[in-house]
C-alpha positions as CSV (number, residue, x, y, z in Angstrom):
1,X,55.7,56.3,113.4
2,X,52.7,54.5,114.9
3,X,49.4,55.6,113.6
4,X,48.0,55.5,117.1
5,X,50.9,57.5,118.5
6,X,50.3,60.7,116.5
7,X,46.6,61.3,117.3
8,X,47.2,60.6,121.0
9,X,50.1,63.1,121.1
10,X,48.1,65.7,119.2
11,X,45.1,65.3,121.5
12,X,47.4,65.7,124.5
13,X,48.9,68.9,123.0
14,X,45.5,70.4,122.3
15,X,44.2,69.6,125.8
16,X,47.3,71.2,127.4
17,X,47.0,74.2,125.2
18,X,43.3,74.7,126.1
19,X,44.3,74.7,129.8
20,X,47.0,77.2,129.1
21,X,44.7,79.5,127.2
22,X,42.2,79.5,130.0
23,X,44.9,80.6,132.5
24,X,46.8,83.1,130.3
25,X,43.6,84.5,128.9
26,X,44.6,85.9,125.4
27,X,41.6,88.2,125.3
28,X,42.6,89.9,128.6
29,X,46.2,90.1,127.2
30,X,45.0,91.8,124.1
31,X,43.1,94.4,126.2
32,X,46.1,95.0,128.3
33,X,48.3,95.5,125.2
34,X,45.8,98.0,123.9
35,X,45.9,99.9,127.2
36,X,49.7,99.9,127.4
37,X,49.9,100.9,123.7
38,X,47.7,103.9,124.4
39,X,50.0,104.9,127.3
40,X,53.1,104.4,125.2
41,X,51.8,106.7,122.5
42,X,51.4,109.7,124.8
43,X,53.5,112.6,123.5
44,X,55.1,113.4,126.8
45,X,55.8,109.8,127.8
46,X,59.6,110.2,127.9
47,X,59.4,113.2,130.1
48,X,59.5,110.6,132.9
49,X,62.1,108.1,131.8
50,X,61.5,105.5,134.5
51,X,57.7,105.5,133.9
52,X,58.3,105.3,130.1
53,X,60.7,102.3,130.5
54,X,58.3,100.5,132.8
55,X,55.4,101.0,130.3
56,X,57.4,100.0,127.2
57,X,58.9,97.0,129.0
58,X,55.5,95.8,130.2
59,X,54.1,96.3,126.7
60,X,56.9,94.3,125.1
61,X,56.4,91.4,127.6
62,X,52.6,91.2,127.0
63,X,53.1,91.4,123.2
64,X,55.6,88.5,123.4
65,X,53.2,86.4,125.5
66,X,50.3,87.0,123.1
67,X,52.5,86.3,120.1
68,X,53.6,83.0,121.5
69,X,50.0,81.9,122.2
70,X,48.9,82.9,118.6
71,X,51.9,81.1,117.1
72,X,51.2,77.9,119.0
73,X,47.5,78.0,118.2
74,X,48.4,78.3,114.5
75,X,50.9,75.5,114.6
76,X,48.4,73.2,116.3
77,X,45.8,74.1,113.6
78,X,48.3,73.2,110.9
79,X,49.2,69.8,112.3
80,X,46.4,68.0,110.5
81,X,47.6,69.4,107.2
82,X,51.2,68.5,107.9
83,X,50.2,64.9,108.7
84,X,48.1,64.6,105.5
85,X,51.1,65.8,103.5
86,X,53.3,63.3,105.3
87,X,50.8,60.5,104.4
88,X,50.8,61.6,100.8
89,X,54.6,61.7,100.5
90,X,54.9,58.5,102.5
91,X,58.7,58.9,103.1
92,X,61.1,59.1,106.1
93,X,61.7,62.8,105.6
94,X,58.0,63.7,105.9
95,X,57.6,61.4,109.0
96,X,60.7,63.1,110.6
97,X,59.2,66.5,109.9
98,X,56.0,65.5,111.8
99,X,58.0,64.1,114.7
100,X,60.1,67.2,114.9
101,X,57.1,69.5,115.0
102,X,55.4,67.4,117.7
103,X,58.6,67.4,119.8
104,X,59.0,71.2,119.4
105,X,55.4,71.8,120.3
106,X,55.6,69.6,123.4
107,X,58.7,71.5,124.6
108,X,57.1,74.9,123.9
109,X,53.8,73.9,125.6
110,X,55.8,72.5,128.6
111,X,57.4,75.9,129.0
112,X,54.1,77.7,128.7
113,X,52.5,75.4,131.2
114,X,55.2,76.3,133.7
115,X,54.2,79.9,133.3
116,X,50.7,79.1,134.5
117,X,52.3,77.9,137.8
118,X,53.9,81.3,138.4
119,X,51.1,83.0,140.2
120,X,53.1,84.5,143.1
121,X,52.8,88.2,143.9
122,X,56.1,89.2,142.3
123,X,56.6,86.3,139.8
124,X,56.2,88.7,136.8
125,X,58.9,91.1,138.1
126,X,62.5,91.3,136.9
127,X,65.0,89.3,139.0
128,X,68.0,90.5,140.9
129,X,70.5,87.7,141.2
130,X,73.5,87.9,143.6
131,X,76.1,85.2,143.5
132,X,78.7,84.9,146.3
133,X,81.7,82.6,146.4
134,X,81.6,80.3,149.4
135,X,84.0,77.7,150.9
136,X,86.7,76.5,148.5
137,X,89.2,79.3,148.0
138,X,90.1,80.1,144.4
139,X,87.9,77.3,143.1
140,X,84.9,78.8,144.8
141,X,85.6,82.3,143.2
142,X,86.0,80.6,139.8
143,X,82.8,78.6,140.4
144,X,80.9,81.9,141.2
145,X,82.1,83.4,137.9
146,X,81.0,80.2,136.1
147,X,77.5,80.6,137.6
148,X,77.4,84.3,136.6
149,X,78.2,83.3,133.0
150,X,75.6,80.5,133.2
151,X,72.7,82.8,134.2
152,X,73.9,85.4,131.7
153,X,73.9,82.9,128.8
154,X,70.5,81.6,129.8
155,X,69.0,85.1,129.8
156,X,70.6,85.9,126.4
157,X,69.3,82.7,124.9
158,X,65.8,83.7,126.0
159,X,66.3,87.3,124.8
160,X,66.0,88.7,128.3
161,X,68.0,91.8,129.1
162,X,70.9,91.5,131.5
163,X,72.5,94.3,133.4
164,X,75.5,93.9,135.7
165,X,74.9,96.0,138.8
166,X,78.0,95.2,140.8
167,X,81.1,92.9,140.7
168,X,83.7,92.2,143.3
169,X,86.7,90.4,141.7
170,X,88.8,87.9,143.5
171,X,92.6,88.4,143.5
172,X,93.7,85.3,141.7
173,X,90.7,84.3,139.6
174,X,87.0,84.5,139.5
175,X,84.7,86.8,141.6
176,X,84.0,87.2,145.2
177,X,80.4,88.3,144.4
178,X,78.3,89.8,141.6
179,X,74.8,91.2,141.3
180,X,72.9,91.2,138.0
181,X,69.4,92.3,136.9
182,X,67.6,90.0,134.5
183,X,64.4,91.4,132.9
184,X,62.0,89.4,130.9
185,X,58.5,87.8,131.2
186,X,58.3,86.2,134.6
187,X,62.0,86.5,135.2
188,X,61.8,86.4,139.0
189,X,59.2,83.6,139.2
190,X,61.3,81.5,136.8
191,X,64.7,82.1,138.4
192,X,63.6,82.1,142.0
193,X,64.1,78.4,142.2
194,X,67.8,79.0,141.7
195,X,68.2,80.5,145.2
196,X,70.3,78.4,147.5
197,X,73.7,76.7,147.8
198,X,75.4,75.3,144.7
199,X,78.2,72.8,144.9
200,X,81.0,72.1,142.4
201,X,83.2,68.9,142.4
202,X,86.1,68.8,140.0
203,X,89.8,68.3,139.5
204,X,91.0,71.8,140.5
205,X,92.9,73.7,137.7
206,X,94.4,75.8,140.6
207,X,95.9,72.9,142.4
208,X,99.3,71.8,141.2
209,X,98.8,68.3,142.7
210,X,95.6,67.9,140.5
211,X,93.5,66.8,143.5
212,X,89.7,66.8,143.4
213,X,88.3,69.9,145.0
214,X,84.8,70.7,146.3
215,X,83.7,74.3,146.3
216,X,80.5,76.2,147.0
217,X,78.7,79.3,145.9
218,X,75.5,80.9,147.2
219,X,72.8,82.3,144.9
220,X,70.2,84.8,146.1
221,X,67.3,85.8,143.9
222,X,64.9,88.7,144.7
223,X,62.3,90.5,142.7
224,X,63.1,94.0,141.5
225,X,60.5,96.3,143.1
226,X,58.7,98.9,141.1
227,X,59.4,102.5,142.0
228,X,56.0,102.9,143.4
229,X,56.5,100.0,146.0
230,X,55.7,101.4,149.4
231,X,58.8,100.7,151.4
232,X,60.1,103.6,153.4
233,X,63.7,103.5,154.6
234,X,64.6,106.4,157.0
235,X,67.9,108.0,156.1
236,X,69.0,107.4,159.7
237,X,68.8,103.6,159.0
238,X,71.2,103.8,156.1
239,X,75.0,104.4,155.7
240,X,76.0,105.4,152.2
241,X,79.6,105.1,151.1
242,X,81.0,106.1,147.8
243,X,84.1,104.6,146.1
244,X,85.8,104.1,142.7
245,X,84.6,101.2,140.6
246,X,87.2,98.4,140.3
247,X,88.0,95.7,137.8
248,X,89.9,92.4,137.8
249,X,93.0,92.4,140.0
250,X,91.8,95.5,141.9
251,X,92.3,97.8,138.9
252,X,90.4,101.1,139.1
253,X,88.1,101.5,136.2
254,X,86.7,104.9,137.1
255,X,88.5,108.1,138.0
256,X,85.7,109.4,140.1
257,X,83.9,108.1,143.3
258,X,80.8,107.1,141.4
259,X,80.2,103.6,142.9
260,X,77.8,103.5,145.8
261,X,77.5,101.1,148.8
262,X,74.4,101.3,151.0
263,X,74.3,99.5,154.4
264,X,71.0,99.0,156.0
265,X,72.0,99.4,159.7
266,X,69.0,97.6,161.4
267,X,69.5,94.4,159.3
268,X,73.1,94.7,158.2
269,X,72.1,94.3,154.6
270,X,74.7,95.7,152.2
271,X,74.1,96.6,148.6
272,X,76.6,98.0,146.1
273,X,76.2,99.3,142.6
274,X,78.9,100.5,140.2
275,X,77.4,99.9,136.8
276,X,75.9,103.4,136.1
277,X,78.1,106.4,135.2
278,X,77.0,108.7,137.9
279,X,76.9,108.5,141.7
280,X,73.2,109.6,141.6
281,X,72.2,106.8,139.2
282,X,74.2,104.2,141.2
283,X,72.5,105.3,144.4
284,X,69.1,105.0,142.9
285,X,69.8,101.6,141.6
286,X,71.3,100.4,144.9
287,X,68.3,101.7,146.8
288,X,65.9,99.8,144.6
289,X,67.9,96.6,145.2
290,X,68.0,97.3,148.9
291,X,64.2,97.7,149.0
292,X,63.8,94.4,147.1
293,X,65.9,92.6,149.6
294,X,64.2,94.1,152.6
295,X,60.8,93.2,151.3
296,X,62.0,89.6,150.8
297,X,63.4,89.5,154.3
298,X,60.0,90.7,155.7
299,X,58.2,88.0,153.7
300,X,60.6,85.3,154.8
301,X,60.1,86.3,158.4
302,X,56.3,86.2,158.0
303,X,56.6,82.7,156.3
304,X,58.9,81.5,159.1
305,X,56.3,82.6,161.7
306,X,53.5,80.7,159.9
307,X,55.7,77.6,159.7
308,X,56.5,77.8,163.4
309,X,52.8,78.1,164.3
310,X,52.0,75.2,162.0
311,X,54.8,73.1,163.4
312,X,56.6,72.7,160.1
313,X,60.1,71.5,160.9
314,X,61.3,70.6,157.3
315,X,64.7,71.8,156.2
316,X,64.8,75.3,154.8
317,X,64.5,75.8,151.0
318,X,67.6,75.9,148.9
319,X,70.2,74.4,151.2
320,X,72.8,72.7,148.9
321,X,70.1,72.5,146.2
322,X,72.3,71.5,143.3
323,X,75.5,69.6,142.6
324,X,77.7,70.0,139.6
325,X,80.1,67.1,139.3
326,X,82.9,67.2,136.7
327,X,85.1,64.4,138.2
328,X,85.3,61.5,138.5
329,X,82.1,61.4,136.4
330,X,79.9,64.1,134.6
331,X,76.6,65.0,136.2
332,X,74.5,67.9,137.3
333,X,71.8,67.0,139.8
334,X,69.1,69.0,141.6
335,X,68.7,67.6,145.0
336,X,65.1,68.7,145.4
337,X,63.4,67.8,142.2
338,X,65.9,64.9,141.4
339,X,66.3,66.3,137.9
340,X,69.7,65.4,136.5
341,X,71.7,65.6,133.3
342,X,75.0,64.2,132.2
343,X,76.2,67.2,130.3
344,X,77.6,69.9,132.7
345,X,79.1,71.9,129.8
346,X,75.7,72.5,128.3
347,X,74.3,73.6,131.7
348,X,77.2,76.0,132.3
349,X,76.4,77.3,128.8
350,X,73.0,78.3,130.0
351,X,70.9,75.1,129.3
352,X,68.9,75.5,132.5
353,X,65.3,75.1,131.3
354,X,65.0,71.5,132.5
355,X,66.2,72.4,136.0
356,X,64.0,75.5,136.1
357,X,60.8,73.7,135.1
358,X,61.5,70.8,137.4
359,X,62.2,73.2,140.3
360,X,59.0,75.1,139.7
361,X,56.9,71.9,139.6
362,X,58.7,70.6,142.7
363,X,58.0,73.9,144.6
364,X,54.3,73.9,143.6
365,X,54.0,70.3,144.7
366,X,55.7,71.1,148.1
367,X,53.4,74.1,148.5
368,X,50.3,71.9,148.1
369,X,51.6,69.4,150.7
370,X,52.3,72.2,153.2
C-alpha cells in the first residue's frame, strides 16, 4: 500500500465526514432525542397507540442516526492508531486490515453523504411502494413478484420494517400487484428514485419454446402521510367496498369480509388493504395510503404546471428507468444515472444501494440544471 495513498484517503474521509456533520447536526439530533425520550416516557403514552408508535419510531430513527455518526467519528479517530500498529507489524495481514477499514468507511460515508441530499418535504417519511405487472403476460406477473422480493430483501438488510398492505395474485404465477409499507430512516427519500417502469429480458421459464421474453412492471413510490396531515376527503368522493382476503390461486384466506377497497371517484384512484385483521383497521390503513397518493398527485400537477410555464419539455421522470437483462448476457442498468452491474442475482437479492445512491445523485444534478 502506497505511503501517499493512505494519508490522502484519510484526509478525504475526514473532509467528507466534516461536511456530513455540519448538515446532520449531531447536537440538534441529541436535543431531538432528549425531547422524544421525554415524550416516550409519559405514563399514558400508549393510551393513543398511533401517537405512541409515531413517537417511538421517530425516537428509534434519530437514535440510529446519532449512533452512526458517533461510530464513524470514533473509527476515524482510531485510524491513526490502526496505521501505526500496521507499520509496527509490517505484514500483509495488517496492511489488509487498514485497507478493509478504509474501504468500509468510504462505503459508509458514501451512504451518509447521500442522506444529506435528501432534503425534500417528505423524504424522512415511510415509503408506500406499489408494484404492478405490465406487458408480458405470466413473465410480467413473475417479474412483479421478483421486484417485491427485491425491495423486501433490501429493507430487511437495512433493518427497516416491512408490512404487506395488499397483494393481488396472478392465476398462473407471480402477482398482478402488491402494496408494501417500508419504514426506516429516510425510507421515502431513498426509495423514491425507484418509481417508474422496470424492464426484464430473459429466457422465459413459462415458454416451452424457450424464447427470449421482454416483460415490464411499474413501480410507484409515495410517502406515507402522518395522521395529522391536512387532507380532507368528503365521504361522497369515496366508494368503499369490502371483500374477503385472497391468496395465491384465488384461495380465500379469510372467512369474513375484512379486506377494504376505497375508490376515489374524482380521480379514479383505487387503494386496497387486506393485511389487518379487522375491517376497521384495513379501512384506516387504506385511507392513509389514499391520502398519500392524492397528495402526490397534487404535487405532480403543481410541478407539471411549473414545467409548462418554464417551457421544460424533457421526458417525464421514471419512464423505463431500469433494465434487468438475464439473457443473452447478465446486466442491470439504470438508464438515467448510467449505473450498471453485471450481477442481476445480487440485485434481485436486495443489493440496491449502488442504484439508489446513483439515482439520488442523478436527481439532485437534474434538479440543479432545471
